[in-house]
ZADO-1210 file (C-alpha; in nm, 4 decimals, padded with zeros to 6 digits):
<atoms>
<atom x="01.5835" y="00.8763" z="-00.4463" code="MET" pos="1"/>
<atom x="01.8478" y="00.7220" z="-00.6510" code="SER" pos="2"/>
<atom x="01.8074" y="00.3838" z="-00.7999" code="SER" pos="3"/>
<atom x="02.0710" y="00.2219" z="-00.5705" code="ALA" pos="4"/>
<atom x="01.9204" y="00.3841" z="-00.2641" code="ALA" pos="5"/>
<atom x="01.5669" y="00.2684" z="-00.3704" code="GLN" pos="6"/>
<atom x="01.6903" y="-00.0883" z="-00.4204" code="VAL" pos="7"/>
<atom x="01.8662" y="-00.0813" z="-00.0785" code="THR" pos="8"/>
<atom x="01.5502" y="00.0389" z="00.0856" code="GLU" pos="9"/>
<atom x="01.3314" y="-00.2254" z="-00.0860" code="LEU" pos="10"/>
<atom x="01.5756" y="-00.4915" z="00.0239" code="GLU" pos="11"/>
<atom x="01.5539" y="-00.3693" z="00.3807" code="SER" pos="12"/>
<atom x="01.1774" y="-00.3758" z="00.3685" code="ARG" pos="13"/>
<atom x="01.1783" y="-00.7247" z="00.2001" code="VAL" pos="14"/>
<atom x="01.4173" y="-00.8466" z="00.4891" code="ARG" pos="15"/>
<atom x="01.1800" y="-00.7044" z="00.7495" code="SER" pos="16"/>
<atom x="00.8760" y="-00.8850" z="00.5996" code="VAL" pos="17"/>
<atom x="01.0770" y="-01.2128" z="00.5768" code="LEU" pos="18"/>
<atom x="01.1933" y="-01.1890" z="00.9333" code="ALA" pos="19"/>
<atom x="00.8231" y="-01.1427" z="01.0507" code="GLU" pos="20"/>
<atom x="00.7281" y="-01.4588" z="00.8540" code="VAL" pos="21"/>
<atom x="01.0099" y="-01.6569" z="00.9897" code="LEU" pos="22"/>
<atom x="00.8858" y="-01.5771" z="01.3331" code="ALA" pos="23"/>
<atom x="01.2087" y="-01.5131" z="01.5281" code="GLY" pos="24"/>
<atom x="01.4354" y="-01.7424" z="01.3372" code="LYS" pos="25"/>
<atom x="01.6299" y="-01.4432" z="01.2114" code="ALA" pos="26"/>
<atom x="01.6361" y="-01.0641" z="01.2671" code="LEU" pos="27"/>
<atom x="01.6145" y="-00.8450" z="00.9549" code="PRO" pos="28"/>
<atom x="01.9722" y="-00.7328" z="00.9988" code="GLU" pos="29"/>
<atom x="02.0892" y="-01.1007" z="01.0218" code="GLN" pos="30"/>
<atom x="01.9350" y="-01.1768" z="00.6713" code="ILE" pos="31"/>
<atom x="02.1912" y="-01.1170" z="00.3998" code="THR" pos="32"/>
<atom x="02.0699" y="-01.0049" z="00.0595" code="THR" pos="33"/>
<atom x="02.2313" y="-01.3232" z="-00.0935" code="ASP" pos="34"/>
<atom x="02.0920" y="-01.5681" z="00.1609" code="ALA" pos="35"/>
<atom x="01.8742" y="-01.8411" z="-00.0073" code="ASP" pos="36"/>
<atom x="01.5396" y="-01.7962" z="00.1655" code="MET" pos="37"/>
<atom x="01.4466" y="-02.1679" z="00.1339" code="VAL" pos="38"/>
<atom x="01.7744" y="-02.3426" z="00.1854" code="ARG" pos="39"/>
<atom x="01.9554" y="-02.1082" z="00.4197" code="ASP" pos="40"/>
<atom x="01.6761" y="-01.9528" z="00.6104" code="LEU" pos="41"/>
<atom x="01.4355" y="-02.2568" z="00.6076" code="GLY" pos="42"/>
<atom x="01.1354" y="-02.0877" z="00.4480" code="LEU" pos="43"/>
<atom x="00.8747" y="-02.3571" z="00.4053" code="ASP" pos="44"/>
<atom x="00.5763" y="-02.3628" z="00.1652" code="SER" pos="45"/>
<atom x="00.3268" y="-02.2104" z="00.4104" code="LEU" pos="46"/>
<atom x="00.5706" y="-01.9374" z="00.5093" code="GLN" pos="47"/>
<atom x="00.6359" y="-01.8742" z="00.1433" code="ALA" pos="48"/>
<atom x="00.2696" y="-01.8040" z="00.0804" code="ILE" pos="49"/>
<atom x="00.2594" y="-01.5747" z="00.3907" code="GLN" pos="50"/>
<atom x="00.5648" y="-01.3951" z="00.2711" code="PHE" pos="51"/>
<atom x="00.4316" y="-01.3283" z="-00.0747" code="LEU" pos="52"/>
<atom x="00.0925" y="-01.2064" z="00.0704" code="LEU" pos="53"/>
<atom x="00.2726" y="-00.9811" z="00.3144" code="ARG" pos="54"/>
<atom x="00.4977" y="-00.8450" z="00.0422" code="VAL" pos="55"/>
<atom x="00.1849" y="-00.7635" z="-00.1704" code="GLU" pos="56"/>
<atom x="00.0522" y="-00.5605" z="00.1232" code="ASP" pos="57"/>
<atom x="00.3857" y="-00.4005" z="00.2175" code="GLU" pos="58"/>
<atom x="00.4498" y="-00.2732" z="-00.1307" code="PHE" pos="59"/>
<atom x="00.0886" y="-00.2420" z="-00.2574" code="ASP" pos="60"/>
<atom x="00.1798" y="-00.4553" z="-00.5482" code="VAL" pos="61"/>
<atom x="00.0002" y="-00.7535" z="-00.7126" code="GLU" pos="62"/>
<atom x="00.2328" y="-01.0457" z="-00.7726" code="LEU" pos="63"/>
<atom x="00.1600" y="-01.2810" z="-01.0656" code="ASP" pos="64"/>
<atom x="00.1547" y="-01.6169" z="-00.9009" code="TYR" pos="65"/>
<atom x="00.1322" y="-01.7947" z="-01.2320" code="GLU" pos="66"/>
<atom x="00.4807" y="-01.6738" z="-01.3263" code="THR" pos="67"/>
<atom x="00.6499" y="-01.6925" z="-00.9834" code="LEU" pos="68"/>
<atom x="00.8843" y="-01.9801" z="-00.9463" code="ARG" pos="69"/>
<atom x="01.0950" y="-02.1107" z="-00.6453" code="LEU" pos="70"/>
<atom x="01.3938" y="-01.9453" z="-00.8074" code="ASP" pos="71"/>
<atom x="01.2259" y="-01.6174" z="-00.7152" code="HIS" pos="72"/>
<atom x="01.2795" y="-01.6897" z="-00.3567" code="LEU" pos="73"/>
<atom x="01.6421" y="-01.7865" z="-00.3866" code="ARG" pos="74"/>
<atom x="01.7714" y="-01.4594" z="-00.2493" code="SER" pos="75"/>
<atom x="01.6419" y="-01.1237" z="-00.1092" code="VAL" pos="76"/>
<atom x="01.8326" y="-00.9458" z="-00.3766" code="ARG" pos="77"/>
<atom x="01.6674" y="-01.1517" z="-00.6624" code="PHE" pos="78"/>
<atom x="01.3246" y="-01.1166" z="-00.5106" code="PHE" pos="79"/>
<atom x="01.3689" y="-00.7446" z="-00.4566" code="THR" pos="80"/>
<atom x="01.4477" y="-00.7070" z="-00.8178" code="THR" pos="81"/>
<atom x="01.1223" y="-00.8899" z="-00.9095" code="GLU" pos="82"/>
<atom x="00.9279" y="-00.6520" z="-00.6771" code="VAL" pos="83"/>
<atom x="01.0917" y="-00.3479" z="-00.8120" code="LEU" pos="84"/>
<atom x="01.0124" y="-00.4586" z="-01.1687" code="THR" pos="85"/>
<atom x="00.6494" y="-00.5014" z="-01.0844" code="ARG" pos="86"/>
<atom x="00.6380" y="-00.1679" z="-00.9069" code="LEU" pos="87"/>
<atom x="00.7789" y="-00.0006" z="-01.2120" code="VAL" pos="88"/>
<atom x="00.5284" y="-00.1719" z="-01.4431" code="ARG" pos="89"/>
<atom x="00.2336" y="-00.0581" z="-01.2264" code="GLU" pos="90"/>
<atom x="00.3341" y="00.3093" z="-01.2245" code="GLN" pos="91"/>
</atoms>
């Protein structure tokens, strides 16, 4: 799988997890990769925790909560880059 295809697939999976956490506020295909998860999609602090836990399960990756910042939840694209970086480090 090419790097671009891998990123696209990861973004799709992140959007699906996010849509589940948002509980019907948006469908995965309605979430753009540049949408601000907090400001545009209304992700609150409890949902953010649920989202991060589900991402860990979905990607079988352990996120470093001490280094995560709100900026990591600014867009699907930015967050996907963070997940991809952690996946590469763990291989």
